C-alpha positions in Angstrom: 0.4 -0.3 -0.1 1.5 3.1 -1.0 3.0 5.2 1.6 0.2 8.5 1.2 -2.5 6.4 1.7 -1.7 4.9 4.8 -0.6 8.4 5.9 -4.1 9.8 4.9 -5.9 6.4 6.5 -3.7 7.5 10.1 -5.0 11.2 9.8 -8.5 10.2 9.3 -8.0 7.3 12.1 -6.8 10.5 14.7 -9.2 13.2 13.4 -12.1 11.0 14.5 -10.6 10.0 17.8 -9.6 13.4 18.5 -13.6 14.3 17.9 -15.3 11.5 19.6 -12.7 11.4 22.5 -13.4 16.0 22.7 -10.0 16.1 22.6 -8.5 20.1 22.0 -9.5 21.0 18.8 -5.9 22.4 18.0 -4.9 18.9 17.8 -7.0 18.7 14.8 -5.3 21.3 12.6 -2.1 19.9 14.0 -3.4 16.6 12.2 -4.5 17.9 9.3 -2.1 20.5 8.5 0.8 18.1 9.3 0.2 15.1 8.2 3.5 13.0 9.2 4.6 14.7 12.0 1.0 16.1 13.6 -0.3 12.4 13.6 3.0 10.9 15.4 2.9 13.5 17.8 -1.3 13.3 18.4 -0.2 9.2 18.7 2.3 9.6 21.5 1.1 12.4 23.5 -2.9 11.1 23.4 -2.9 7.8 22.3 0.0 5.8 23.2 -1.0 7.1 26.9 -4.4 6.2 27.0 -3.7 2.7 26.1 -0.8 2.2 28.1 -2.6 4.2 31.1 0.1 6.3 31.5 -1.9 9.6 31.2 -3.3 9.2 35.0 -1.6 6.5 36.1 -5.2 4.6 37.5 -4.3 1.3 38.6 -4.9 -1.8 36.1 -7.8 -3.7 37.4 -9.4 -6.7 35.7 -12.6 -5.8 34.1 -15.5 -8.1 35.1 -17.3 -10.0 32.6 -20.9 -8.9 34.2 -19.8 -5.0 35.4 -23.0 -4.2 36.8 -23.5 -7.3 39.0 -19.8 -6.4 39.9 -20.6 -3.1 41.1 -23.9 -3.7 42.8 -21.6 -6.5 44.7 -19.7 -3.3 45.9 -22.5 -1.1 47.0 -24.0 -4.2 49.1 -20.3 -4.3 50.7 -20.9 -0.6 51.5 -24.7 -1.4 52.5 -22.9 -4.4 54.7 -20.2 -2.1 55.9 -19.9 1.7 55.1 -16.2 2.2 55.0 -14.2 4.3 53.1 -12.1 1.3 51.8 -15.4 -0.2 49.9 -16.0 3.0 48.9 -12.7 3.6 47.6 -13.0 -0.1 45.6 -16.5 1.2 43.9 -14.5 4.6 43.1 -12.0 2.3 41.8 -14.3 0.3 39.7 -16.6 2.8 37.9 -12.9 4.4 36.9 -12.1 1.1 35.2 -15.0 1.0 33.7 -14.6 4.9 32.2 -17.8 6.2 34.4 -15.7 9.0 36.0 -18.8 11.1 37.1 -19.9 8.4 39.3 -16.5 8.0 40.8 -16.2 11.5 41.3 -19.8 11.2 43.4 -17.9 8.5 45.6 -15.0 10.2 45.9 -16.8 13.3 47.5 -19.0 11.3 49.3 -15.8 9.6 51.1 -14.2 13.4 51.9 -16.3 14.0 55.2 -15.8 14.6 58.3 -12.0 13.4 59.5 -11.5 12.1 56.0 -12.3 15.9 54.8 -8.6 16.2 53.5 -7.5 13.3 53.1 -4.4 13.4 50.5 -5.2 9.7 49.1 -8.3 10.9 48.6 -8.2 13.9 47.1 -5.7 12.2 44.5 -8.0 9.9 43.7 -10.7 12.5 42.8 -8.2 14.6 41.1 -7.7 11.6 38.9 -11.3 11.6 38.4 -12.0 14.9 37.2 -8.6 14.8 34.6 -10.2 11.9 33.5 -13.5 13.1 33.0 -12.2 16.3 31.2 -12.5 18.5 34.1 -9.3 20.1 33.9 -10.2 23.3 35.9 -11.2 20.8 38.6 -8.1 18.8 38.6 -6.3 21.7 39.2 -8.4 22.9 41.5 -8.0 19.7 43.9 -4.7 19.0 43.4 -4.1 22.8 44.8 -5.7 21.6 48.1 -3.2 18.5 48.4 -0.1 20.7 47.6 1.3 21.6 51.3 0.4 17.6 52.0 2.3 16.4 49.5 5.2 13.7 50.0 8.5 13.1 48.4 6.6 9.6 47.1 3.9 11.6 45.6 5.0 14.7 44.2 6.0 14.0 40.9 2.8 12.0 40.4 0.9 15.2 41.4 2.9 17.9 39.3 2.8 15.2 36.5 -1.5 15.4 36.7 -1.2 19.2 37.1 1.1 19.6 34.4 -1.2 17.8 32.1 -4.2 19.8 32.9 -2.1 23.0 32.4 -1.5 21.8 28.9 -5.2 20.3 28.1 -6.2 23.8 28.9 -3.5 25.4 26.6 -1.8 27.1 29.6 1.6 26.4 28.2 3.8 28.1 30.6 2.4 26.9 33.6 2.7 23.3 32.1 6.3 23.6 31.0 6.8 25.3 35.0 5.5 21.9 36.3 7.6 19.7 33.6 10.4 21.3 34.2 10.5 21.0 38.2 10.6 17.8 37.7 12.2 16.7 35.0 15.2 15.1 36.6 12.8 12.8 38.8 13.1 8.9 38.2 11.5 8.2 34.9 11.5 10.0 31.4 7.7 11.1 31.3 8.5 14.0 32.2 11.0 15.0 30.5 9.4 13.3 27.0 6.3 15.6 27.8 8.0 18.7 28.1 9.6 17.8 25.1 6.6 17.1 23.3 5.2 20.4 24.8 8.2 22.5 23.7 8.1 20.9 20.3 4.3 22.5 20.1 5.6 25.4 21.1 8.0 25.8 18.5 10.7 25.6 20.7 12.1 23.0 18.4 15.9 23.2 19.4 15.1 22.6 23.3 12.8 19.6 22.4 15.4 18.1 20.3 17.8 18.3 23.2 15.5 16.7 25.8 14.8 13.8 23.4 18.7 13.3 22.8 19.2 13.4 26.7 16.1 10.9 27.2 18.2 8.5 24.4 21.3 8.8 26.4 20.0 7.8 29.8 18.4 4.7 27.9 21.8 3.7 26.6 23.6 4.1 30.1 20.8 2.4 32.1 20.1 -1.5 32.6 17.6 -3.6 30.8 15.0 -3.6 33.5 14.9 0.8 33.8 14.7 0.6 29.7 11.6 -1.6 29.6 9.5 0.3 32.4 10.2 3.3 30.1 9.9 1.9 27.2 7.1 4.3 25.7 8.8 7.2 26.5 12.3 5.9 25.1 10.6 5.4 22.4 8.5 8.1 21.5 11.8 10.2 21.9 13.6 8.3 19.4 10.6 8.1 17.1 10.5 12.4 17.1 14.3 12.4 16.9 14.3 10.3 13.6 11.1 12.7 12.2 13.3 16.1 13.1 16.1 14.4 11.3 13.9 13.9 7.8 12.6 17.3 8.2 15.4 19.2 8.8 
């Protein structure tokens, strides 16, 4: 099949995905105006993280054969024992089924009394808002737990906050957050920062970060390369594409 037909098919598929999933319509213009690079960047930034569960790090749970029966079972457990643990299990089940508004409702019900400012419940709520494409609420929720951040979760919160600002096209805020965690463990922050710089037409800075990812991969062990494969591959593809178009 000729390469131009493959390119057109990919353009159409990405454009349909962009519209159906209500992505920022800036992506649509990028896909249509820059057939190869636009499609590549869209796949890396929007599709790959969605498929691999990277965008919002929701715990991967096996979806039951009968989701409604499973949800009812979890509700019955809450009726028998109305514990935070059981409610969180219900919220996570809703998340795994992409029923984000219902997950938001459950998390909000948990945030009462002694749990009104619980760090992990608020973080779960922020993820639910993010997946529901309510980026303003995501940021507001994350800001309420900023003072409670532990070193373990600091990178996680800032990544989510940066992605929210990026979706709102507030690129300066997003870039600042990505840069603040760029040297943390893993390559996601560096890769997302580079992709944002590319989007902002700061391509030399983007190329520098993509090259850093490749250097880090070269000098890391096999386990690290496996864990960071999605971002290492994304950086390599972007560098290859930049070399072709330069």
